[in-house]
C-alpha positions as CSV (number, residue, x, y, z in Angstrom):
1,X,131.9,28.9,58.1
2,X,132.7,26.9,61.6
3,X,135.9,29.6,62.5
4,X,137.0,26.7,66.0
5,X,136.3,23.5,66.8
6,X,135.7,22.0,69.9
7,X,136.3,18.7,70.2
8,X,137.3,15.5,67.2
9,X,135.8,12.3,68.1
10,X,137.3,9.9,66.2
11,X,134.7,6.6,65.9
12,X,136.8,3.2,65.6
13,X,134.5,0.6,64.6
14,X,134.5,-3.6,65.5
15,X,137.5,-5.2,63.0
16,X,135.6,-7.3,60.3
17,X,138.3,-9.4,58.8
18,X,137.7,-11.2,55.0
19,X,139.4,-13.2,52.1
20,X,139.9,-10.6,49.8
21,X,140.3,-12.3,45.8
22,X,143.9,-13.1,46.7
23,X,142.7,-15.2,49.0
24,X,144.7,-12.7,51.4
25,X,143.7,-11.1,55.2
26,X,141.7,-7.8,54.3
27,X,139.7,-6.1,56.7
28,X,136.6,-3.5,56.1
29,X,137.5,0.4,56.2
30,X,135.2,2.6,58.1
31,X,133.9,5.8,57.3
32,X,130.7,7.3,57.4
33,X,128.3,7.5,60.2
34,X,125.4,8.5,60.7
35,X,124.4,10.1,64.4
36,X,121.2,10.6,66.0
37,X,120.7,11.4,69.9
38,X,117.9,12.2,71.9
39,X,116.4,14.2,74.3
40,X,117.6,12.1,77.4
41,X,121.3,12.6,76.0
42,X,121.0,8.9,74.2
43,X,123.3,8.1,71.6
44,X,122.6,5.6,68.1
45,X,125.7,5.9,65.4
46,X,125.7,3.8,62.5
47,X,129.3,2.8,61.4
48,X,129.4,2.1,57.4
49,X,132.3,0.4,56.5
50,X,134.1,-1.2,53.0
51,X,135.9,-3.5,51.3
52,X,137.2,-0.5,49.4
53,X,139.7,2.4,49.3
54,X,139.8,5.7,47.8
55,X,142.8,7.8,46.7
56,X,143.1,11.6,46.5
57,X,144.1,10.9,42.2
58,X,140.5,9.2,42.4
59,X,141.6,5.6,42.2
60,X,140.6,3.0,44.2
61,X,141.4,-0.4,45.3
62,X,139.0,-3.1,45.9
63,X,139.2,-6.0,48.1
64,X,136.7,-7.8,46.5
65,X,135.1,-8.5,43.2
66,X,132.0,-6.1,44.1
67,X,131.8,-2.8,46.2
68,X,130.4,-4.2,49.5
69,X,128.8,-1.8,52.8
70,X,128.3,-3.2,56.6
71,X,127.1,-1.1,59.2
72,X,128.1,-1.7,62.9
73,X,125.5,0.3,65.6
74,X,126.8,1.6,68.6
75,X,124.8,2.8,71.2
76,X,124.8,4.6,74.9
77,X,124.8,7.8,77.2
78,X,128.2,8.2,77.1
79,X,131.1,8.0,73.6
80,X,133.1,6.6,75.8
81,X,131.7,3.7,76.3
82,X,129.2,2.3,74.4
83,X,127.7,-0.6,73.6
84,X,128.5,-2.4,69.8
85,X,126.6,-4.6,67.4
86,X,127.0,-5.1,63.5
87,X,123.7,-4.9,62.1
88,X,121.5,-6.9,60.1
89,X,119.5,-6.5,57.1
90,X,116.3,-7.2,56.7
91,X,114.7,-6.5,52.8
92,X,113.3,-9.5,52.1
93,X,110.4,-8.4,50.6
94,X,111.7,-6.5,48.2
95,X,113.2,-8.6,45.4
96,X,116.7,-8.5,44.8
97,X,119.0,-7.3,41.6
98,X,122.4,-7.4,39.9
99,X,124.2,-4.4,41.5
100,X,127.7,-3.6,41.2
101,X,126.8,-1.7,45.0
102,X,126.1,-4.6,47.9
103,X,124.9,-3.5,51.1
104,X,123.1,-0.1,52.2
105,X,124.9,3.4,51.5
106,X,125.4,6.6,53.5
107,X,121.8,6.8,55.9
108,X,120.3,9.8,57.1
109,X,118.5,9.8,60.6
110,X,114.3,11.2,60.6
111,X,113.7,9.9,63.9
112,X,114.9,8.1,66.2
113,X,114.1,4.0,65.0
114,X,113.6,5.5,61.0
115,X,116.0,6.7,58.4
116,X,116.7,7.4,54.5
117,X,118.7,4.6,53.5
118,X,120.4,4.0,50.1
119,X,120.3,0.9,48.3
120,X,121.6,-0.3,44.8
121,X,120.5,-4.6,44.7
122,X,116.6,-3.3,45.7
123,X,116.6,-1.5,42.4
124,X,115.7,-3.5,39.4
125,X,118.2,-1.2,37.1
126,X,121.2,-1.5,39.6
127,X,121.4,2.0,40.5
128,X,121.0,3.8,43.9
129,X,117.4,3.9,44.8
130,X,116.2,5.6,48.3
131,X,114.1,3.4,50.8
132,X,113.1,4.2,54.0
133,X,113.6,1.7,56.3
134,X,113.2,1.0,60.3
135,X,115.8,0.5,62.7
136,X,114.6,-2.8,65.4
137,X,117.4,-3.7,67.8
138,X,120.3,-4.7,65.5
139,X,118.0,-4.9,62.5
140,X,117.5,-2.6,59.3
141,X,114.5,-3.5,58.0
142,X,113.1,-2.1,54.7
143,X,109.5,-0.6,54.5
144,X,109.0,0.9,51.2
145,X,111.3,2.2,48.3
146,X,110.1,5.8,47.8
147,X,109.5,7.8,45.0
148,X,111.4,8.3,42.2
149,X,113.5,5.2,42.2
150,X,115.9,5.7,39.4
151,X,119.3,7.1,40.3
152,X,118.5,8.5,43.7
153,X,121.0,9.5,47.0
154,X,121.6,12.8,49.1
155,X,118.3,13.5,50.1
156,X,118.1,15.7,53.0
157,X,115.2,14.8,55.6
158,X,113.7,17.3,58.2
159,X,110.6,18.3,59.9
160,X,108.1,21.4,59.0
161,X,104.1,21.0,60.6
162,X,104.4,17.7,61.9
163,X,105.1,15.9,58.1
164,X,108.3,14.9,56.9
165,X,109.6,16.5,54.2
166,X,112.9,16.4,51.9
167,X,115.2,18.1,50.1
168,X,116.0,16.4,46.8
169,X,118.5,18.9,44.9
170,X,120.3,21.4,45.8
171,X,120.9,22.5,42.0
172,X,118.3,23.1,41.3
173,X,116.9,23.6,45.2
174,X,113.5,21.4,45.3
175,X,111.9,20.0,48.1
176,X,109.5,17.5,48.0
177,X,107.0,15.3,50.7
178,X,109.3,12.1,52.0
179,X,106.7,10.0,50.7
180,X,105.2,11.5,47.9
181,X,106.6,12.7,45.4
182,X,105.5,16.2,44.9
183,X,108.8,17.6,43.9
184,X,108.7,21.8,44.2
185,X,111.6,24.1,42.7
186,X,111.9,27.1,44.7
187,X,113.2,30.0,43.1
188,X,116.6,31.2,44.3
189,X,118.5,34.4,43.9
190,X,120.8,35.0,41.1
191,X,123.5,34.5,43.4
192,X,122.5,32.1,45.9
193,X,121.9,29.8,42.7
194,X,125.8,30.3,41.6
195,X,126.9,29.7,44.6
196,X,125.3,26.7,44.9
197,X,125.9,24.9,41.6
198,X,127.7,21.4,42.0
199,X,126.8,21.0,45.6
200,X,125.2,18.0,47.0
201,X,123.0,17.0,50.2
202,X,124.7,16.1,53.0
203,X,122.8,16.2,55.9
204,X,119.6,15.9,58.0
205,X,118.5,19.3,59.2
206,X,117.6,20.8,62.4
207,X,115.9,23.6,64.0
208,X,118.6,26.1,64.2
209,X,116.8,30.5,64.7
210,X,114.3,28.5,64.4
211,X,114.8,27.8,60.8
212,X,116.5,24.6,59.5
213,X,119.7,24.5,59.4
214,X,121.8,21.6,56.7
215,X,125.5,21.1,55.6
216,X,125.6,20.2,52.0
217,X,128.5,19.2,50.4
218,X,130.3,19.7,47.0
219,X,133.7,17.0,46.0
220,X,136.4,19.0,43.3
221,X,139.7,18.3,43.9
222,X,138.4,18.2,47.8
223,X,135.8,18.3,49.6
224,X,134.0,21.8,50.5
225,X,130.6,22.4,52.4
226,X,128.6,25.5,53.2
227,X,126.5,25.0,56.2
228,X,122.5,26.4,54.5
229,X,119.4,27.6,56.4
230,X,116.3,27.2,54.7
231,X,113.2,28.7,55.8
232,X,110.6,26.3,54.5
233,X,107.9,28.8,55.3
234,X,109.1,31.8,53.1
235,X,111.3,29.8,51.7
236,X,114.0,32.3,52.4
237,X,117.7,30.2,52.3
238,X,121.2,31.6,54.1
239,X,124.6,29.8,52.8
240,X,127.4,30.3,55.0
241,X,131.3,31.6,52.8
242,X,132.6,27.3,51.7
243,X,134.9,26.0,54.4
244,X,136.7,22.5,55.3
245,X,137.2,20.2,58.2
246,X,140.5,19.5,58.0
247,X,143.8,20.6,56.3
248,X,145.0,17.4,54.6
249,X,141.8,15.6,53.6
250,X,140.2,14.8,50.5
251,X,137.1,13.5,51.1
252,X,135.1,14.8,53.7
253,X,131.6,13.5,54.0
254,X,128.7,14.3,56.3
255,X,125.8,12.6,56.9
256,X,123.7,13.5,60.3
257,X,123.3,16.4,62.0
258,X,122.4,16.2,65.7
259,X,121.8,19.1,68.1
260,X,122.1,17.7,71.9
261,X,123.0,20.1,75.5
262,X,123.4,23.0,72.9
263,X,126.4,21.1,70.9
264,X,126.1,20.3,67.2
265,X,127.3,16.9,66.7
266,X,128.1,17.0,63.0
267,X,128.9,13.3,61.8
268,X,132.1,12.7,58.9
269,X,133.5,9.8,56.9
270,X,137.1,11.2,55.7
271,X,138.8,9.8,52.8
272,X,136.4,6.7,53.1
273,X,138.3,5.3,55.6
274,X,138.2,7.2,58.8
275,X,134.7,7.9,60.7
276,X,134.4,11.0,62.6
277,X,131.8,12.9,65.0
278,X,132.7,16.6,65.5
279,X,131.0,18.6,67.5
280,X,130.6,22.7,67.7
281,X,128.7,25.4,69.5
282,X,126.2,27.2,67.2
283,X,128.3,30.6,68.1
284,X,130.7,29.0,65.8
285,X,128.6,28.7,62.8
286,X,128.9,31.4,60.7
287,X,126.3,32.8,58.1
Protein backbone atom coordinates (compact mmCIF):
# COMPACT_ATOMS: atom_id res chain seq x y z
CA UNK A 1 0.00 0.00 0.00
CA UNK A 2 1.02 3.63 -0.23
CA UNK A 3 2.16 4.80 3.18
CA UNK A 4 2.42 8.47 2.29
CA UNK A 5 1.78 10.74 -0.65
CA UNK A 6 4.55 13.09 -1.72
CA UNK A 7 2.41 15.41 -3.78
CA UNK A 8 -1.02 15.85 -5.36
CA UNK A 9 -1.25 17.90 -8.54
CA UNK A 10 -4.75 19.06 -9.51
CA UNK A 11 -5.28 19.47 -13.24
CA UNK A 12 -7.70 22.09 -14.55
CA UNK A 13 -8.49 22.02 -18.24
CA UNK A 14 -9.98 24.94 -20.18
CA UNK A 15 -13.71 25.45 -19.66
CA UNK A 16 -15.58 23.73 -22.47
CA UNK A 17 -19.19 24.96 -22.60
CA UNK A 18 -22.26 23.60 -24.37
CA UNK A 19 -26.02 24.14 -24.37
CA UNK A 20 -27.65 21.20 -22.62
CA UNK A 21 -30.92 19.44 -23.37
CA UNK A 22 -32.82 22.19 -21.56
CA UNK A 23 -31.06 24.88 -23.62
CA UNK A 24 -29.19 25.96 -20.51
CA UNK A 25 -25.46 26.75 -20.32
CA UNK A 26 -23.48 23.74 -19.12
CA UNK A 27 -19.83 22.65 -19.14
CA UNK A 28 -17.74 19.51 -19.43
CA UNK A 29 -16.10 18.03 -16.33
CA UNK A 30 -12.38 17.20 -16.21
CA UNK A 31 -11.63 13.57 -15.38
CA UNK A 32 -9.50 10.47 -16.14
CA UNK A 33 -6.20 12.05 -17.22
CA UNK A 34 -3.37 10.14 -18.91
CA UNK A 35 0.29 11.11 -18.46
CA UNK A 36 3.60 10.39 -20.19
CA UNK A 37 6.98 11.82 -19.19
CA UNK A 38 9.95 11.16 -21.48
CA UNK A 39 13.61 10.83 -20.52
CA UNK A 40 14.16 14.60 -20.86
CA UNK A 41 11.33 15.45 -18.47
CA UNK A 42 8.91 16.56 -21.20
CA UNK A 43 5.34 16.00 -19.95
CA UNK A 44 2.28 15.09 -22.01
CA UNK A 45 -1.10 15.00 -20.25
CA UNK A 46 -4.40 14.12 -21.89
CA UNK A 47 -7.41 15.18 -19.80
CA UNK A 48 -10.74 13.58 -20.62
CA UNK A 49 -13.69 15.98 -20.44
CA UNK A 50 -17.23 14.53 -20.10
CA UNK A 51 -20.77 15.95 -20.32
CA UNK A 52 -22.18 13.97 -17.39
CA UNK A 53 -21.81 13.70 -13.65
CA UNK A 54 -21.94 10.54 -11.51
CA UNK A 55 -22.90 10.26 -7.85
CA UNK A 56 -21.97 7.84 -5.10
CA UNK A 57 -25.37 6.08 -5.26
CA UNK A 58 -24.55 5.17 -8.91
CA UNK A 59 -27.08 7.60 -10.38
CA UNK A 60 -25.94 10.25 -12.86
CA UNK A 61 -27.03 13.34 -14.73
CA UNK A 62 -26.41 13.75 -18.46
CA UNK A 63 -26.29 17.17 -20.05
CA UNK A 64 -27.09 15.96 -23.58
CA UNK A 65 -28.77 13.02 -25.26
CA UNK A 66 -25.54 11.02 -25.50
CA UNK A 67 -22.50 10.58 -23.29
CA UNK A 68 -19.73 12.57 -24.95
CA UNK A 69 -15.98 12.66 -24.27
CA UNK A 70 -13.46 15.21 -25.48
CA UNK A 71 -9.74 15.43 -24.74
CA UNK A 72 -7.46 18.33 -23.85
CA UNK A 73 -3.69 17.98 -24.27
CA UNK A 74 -1.28 19.76 -21.93
CA UNK A 75 2.46 19.76 -22.73
CA UNK A 76 5.60 21.23 -21.23
CA UNK A 77 8.47 20.69 -18.80
CA UNK A 78 6.73 22.21 -15.79
CA UNK A 79 3.31 21.42 -14.34
CA UNK A 80 2.83 25.10 -13.52
CA UNK A 81 3.29 26.36 -17.07
CA UNK A 82 1.96 24.01 -19.75
CA UNK A 83 0.63 24.68 -23.23
CA UNK A 84 -2.99 23.55 -23.67
CA UNK A 85 -4.80 22.41 -26.82
CA UNK A 86 -8.22 20.85 -27.41
CA UNK A 87 -7.53 17.60 -29.30
CA UNK A 88 -9.11 16.81 -32.63
CA UNK A 89 -9.99 13.27 -33.70
CA UNK A 90 -8.82 11.87 -37.04
CA UNK A 91 -10.69 8.63 -37.59
CA UNK A 92 -12.11 9.04 -41.09
CA UNK A 93 -10.68 5.70 -42.23
CA UNK A 94 -13.14 3.87 -39.95
CA UNK A 95 -16.89 3.70 -40.44
CA UNK A 96 -19.07 5.38 -37.84
CA UNK A 97 -21.91 3.46 -36.16
CA UNK A 98 -24.65 4.38 -33.72
CA UNK A 99 -23.48 4.40 -30.12
CA UNK A 100 -24.61 5.89 -26.85
CA UNK A 101 -20.95 6.78 -26.09
CA UNK A 102 -19.38 9.51 -28.22
CA UNK A 103 -15.68 10.26 -28.48
CA UNK A 104 -12.72 8.45 -26.95
CA UNK A 105 -12.33 7.04 -23.45
CA UNK A 106 -9.57 5.99 -21.06
CA UNK A 107 -6.39 6.52 -23.06
CA UNK A 108 -3.23 4.58 -22.15
CA UNK A 109 0.18 5.64 -23.43
CA UNK A 110 2.31 2.98 -25.15
CA UNK A 111 5.06 5.40 -26.18
CA UNK A 112 5.28 9.17 -26.38
CA UNK A 113 3.17 9.17 -29.55
CA UNK A 114 1.39 5.79 -29.59
CA UNK A 115 -1.79 5.20 -27.59
CA UNK A 116 -4.42 2.66 -26.73
CA UNK A 117 -7.83 4.35 -26.98
CA UNK A 118 -11.32 3.03 -26.30
CA UNK A 119 -13.92 3.99 -28.93
CA UNK A 120 -17.53 2.86 -29.33
CA UNK A 121 -18.65 4.78 -32.41
CA UNK A 122 -16.31 2.76 -34.65
CA UNK A 123 -17.61 -0.62 -33.46
CA UNK A 124 -20.40 -2.13 -35.57
CA UNK A 125 -22.23 -3.08 -32.34
CA UNK A 126 -21.77 0.35 -30.72
CA UNK A 127 -19.80 -1.21 -27.84
CA UNK A 128 -16.43 -0.10 -26.47
CA UNK A 129 -13.52 -1.46 -28.50
CA UNK A 130 -9.83 -0.66 -28.49
CA UNK A 131 -7.79 1.03 -31.20
CA UNK A 132 -4.13 1.71 -31.70
CA UNK A 133 -3.82 5.47 -32.18
CA UNK A 134 -1.16 8.12 -32.75
CA UNK A 135 -0.70 11.69 -31.53
CA UNK A 136 0.08 14.01 -34.44
CA UNK A 137 0.47 17.58 -33.16
CA UNK A 138 -3.05 18.33 -31.82
CA UNK A 139 -4.79 15.30 -33.38
CA UNK A 140 -5.38 11.76 -32.21
CA UNK A 141 -5.42 9.56 -35.32
CA UNK A 142 -6.86 6.06 -35.20
CA UNK A 143 -4.48 3.62 -36.87
CA UNK A 144 -5.91 0.15 -36.37
CA UNK A 145 -8.75 -1.65 -34.61
CA UNK A 146 -7.18 -4.21 -32.29
CA UNK A 147 -8.34 -7.78 -31.75
CA UNK A 148 -10.59 -8.90 -30.16
CA UNK A 149 -13.03 -6.01 -30.56
CA UNK A 150 -16.48 -7.05 -29.32
CA UNK A 151 -16.66 -5.34 -25.89
CA UNK A 152 -13.17 -4.30 -24.81
CA UNK A 153 -11.81 -1.92 -22.13
CA UNK A 154 -8.95 -1.54 -19.69
CA UNK A 155 -6.07 -3.22 -21.52
CA UNK A 156 -2.75 -2.49 -19.79
CA UNK A 157 0.19 -2.11 -22.23
CA UNK A 158 3.78 -2.98 -21.34
CA UNK A 159 7.14 -3.49 -23.07
CA UNK A 160 9.15 -6.72 -22.96
CA UNK A 161 12.05 -7.83 -25.18
CA UNK A 162 11.48 -4.89 -27.56
CA UNK A 163 7.83 -5.90 -28.12
CA UNK A 164 4.57 -4.48 -26.82
CA UNK A 165 2.09 -6.68 -24.96
CA UNK A 166 -1.01 -6.03 -22.89
CA UNK A 167 -2.47 -7.50 -19.76
CA UNK A 168 -5.85 -8.29 -21.26
CA UNK A 169 -7.63 -9.46 -18.11
CA UNK A 170 -6.86 -9.50 -14.38
CA UNK A 171 -9.16 -12.32 -13.27
CA UNK A 172 -8.47 -14.64 -14.99
CA UNK A 173 -4.98 -13.26 -15.61
CA UNK A 174 -4.54 -13.13 -19.38
CA UNK A 175 -1.82 -11.52 -21.50
CA UNK A 176 -1.59 -11.02 -25.26
CA UNK A 177 0.45 -9.32 -27.97
CA UNK A 178 -0.62 -5.79 -28.79
CA UNK A 179 -1.75 -6.43 -32.36
CA UNK A 180 -2.37 -10.19 -32.37
CA UNK A 181 -5.13 -12.06 -30.58
CA UNK A 182 -2.83 -14.68 -29.05
CA UNK A 183 -4.32 -14.62 -25.57
CA UNK A 184 -2.55 -16.71 -22.96
CA UNK A 185 -3.83 -17.34 -19.47
CA UNK A 186 -1.27 -17.24 -16.66
CA UNK A 187 -1.69 -19.66 -13.79
CA UNK A 188 -1.76 -18.09 -10.34
CA UNK A 189 -1.78 -19.45 -6.83
CA UNK A 190 -5.23 -19.91 -5.33
CA UNK A 191 -4.42 -17.18 -2.82
CA UNK A 192 -3.61 -14.53 -5.45
CA UNK A 193 -6.40 -15.68 -7.75
CA UNK A 194 -8.93 -15.19 -4.96
CA UNK A 195 -7.59 -11.72 -4.09
CA UNK A 196 -7.76 -10.55 -7.71
CA UNK A 197 -11.40 -11.48 -8.29
CA UNK A 198 -13.39 -8.44 -9.38
CA UNK A 199 -10.33 -6.35 -10.28
CA UNK A 200 -9.97 -4.55 -13.60
CA UNK A 201 -6.99 -3.29 -15.53
CA UNK A 202 -6.01 0.34 -14.99
CA UNK A 203 -2.59 1.62 -16.04
CA UNK A 204 0.23 0.97 -18.44
CA UNK A 205 3.19 -0.89 -16.96
CA UNK A 206 6.56 0.65 -15.99
CA UNK A 207 9.87 -1.01 -15.12
CA UNK A 208 10.15 -1.59 -11.36
CA UNK A 209 12.95 -3.63 -9.75
CA UNK A 210 13.57 -5.42 -13.07
CA UNK A 211 9.89 -6.39 -13.28
CA UNK A 212 6.83 -4.47 -14.48
CA UNK A 213 4.61 -2.44 -12.14
CA UNK A 214 0.90 -1.81 -12.75
CA UNK A 215 -1.93 -0.28 -10.75
CA UNK A 216 -5.26 -2.13 -10.86
CA UNK A 217 -8.65 -1.27 -9.39
CA UNK A 218 -11.93 -2.74 -8.19
CA UNK A 219 -15.12 -0.71 -7.90
CA UNK A 220 -17.83 -1.60 -5.39
CA UNK A 221 -19.26 1.08 -3.09
CA UNK A 222 -16.00 2.90 -3.75
CA UNK A 223 -12.80 2.16 -5.63
CA UNK A 224 -9.91 0.25 -4.11
CA UNK A 225 -6.52 -0.36 -5.70
CA UNK A 226 -3.67 -2.83 -5.59
CA UNK A 227 -0.15 -2.58 -6.95
CA UNK A 228 0.62 -5.53 -9.20
CA UNK A 229 4.16 -6.56 -10.15
CA UNK A 230 4.48 -8.97 -13.09
CA UNK A 231 7.66 -10.79 -14.13
CA UNK A 232 7.18 -11.48 -17.86
CA UNK A 233 10.07 -13.97 -17.86
CA UNK A 234 8.81 -16.25 -15.09
CA UNK A 235 5.13 -15.13 -15.13
CA UNK A 236 5.39 -14.57 -11.37
CA UNK A 237 2.82 -12.15 -9.92
CA UNK A 238 3.05 -10.14 -6.69
CA UNK A 239 0.27 -7.88 -5.41
CA UNK A 240 -0.02 -5.36 -2.61
CA UNK A 241 -2.70 -5.04 0.01
CA UNK A 242 -5.73 -3.00 -1.15
CA UNK A 243 -5.66 0.76 -0.58
CA UNK A 244 -7.38 4.00 -1.50
CA UNK A 245 -5.97 7.45 -2.24
CA UNK A 246 -8.73 9.71 -0.89
CA UNK A 247 -10.95 9.14 2.14
CA UNK A 248 -14.16 10.62 0.72
CA UNK A 249 -13.94 9.66 -2.96
CA UNK A 250 -16.18 6.96 -4.44
CA UNK A 251 -14.54 6.69 -7.88
CA UNK A 252 -10.77 6.66 -8.32
CA UNK A 253 -9.89 5.69 -11.87
CA UNK A 254 -6.15 5.38 -12.67
CA UNK A 255 -5.06 5.50 -16.32
CA UNK A 256 -1.29 5.97 -16.32
CA UNK A 257 2.02 5.39 -14.58
CA UNK A 258 5.15 7.31 -15.53
CA UNK A 259 8.59 7.25 -13.93
CA UNK A 260 10.88 10.28 -13.96
CA UNK A 261 13.67 11.50 -11.66
CA UNK A 262 13.07 8.68 -9.17
CA UNK A 263 9.40 9.54 -8.74
CA UNK A 264 6.31 7.71 -9.95
CA UNK A 265 3.49 9.78 -11.43
CA UNK A 266 -0.02 8.30 -11.25
CA UNK A 267 -2.88 9.86 -13.21
CA UNK A 268 -6.29 9.62 -11.56
CA UNK A 269 -9.85 10.62 -12.35
CA UNK A 270 -11.73 11.34 -9.12
CA UNK A 271 -15.54 10.95 -9.01
CA UNK A 272 -15.60 11.60 -12.77
CA UNK A 273 -15.32 15.35 -12.14
CA UNK A 274 -11.71 15.89 -11.05
CA UNK A 275 -8.35 15.13 -12.67
CA UNK A 276 -5.22 14.75 -10.53
CA UNK A 277 -1.66 13.49 -10.70
CA UNK A 278 -0.35 11.69 -7.61
CA UNK A 279 3.44 11.76 -7.14
CA UNK A 280 4.97 9.02 -4.99
CA UNK A 281 8.39 7.66 -4.22
CA UNK A 282 9.21 4.06 -5.20
CA UNK A 283 10.04 3.58 -1.51
CA UNK A 284 6.37 4.26 -0.70
CA UNK A 285 5.21 1.16 -2.60
CA UNK A 286 4.85 -1.74 -0.19
CA UNK A 287 4.25 -5.21 -1.68
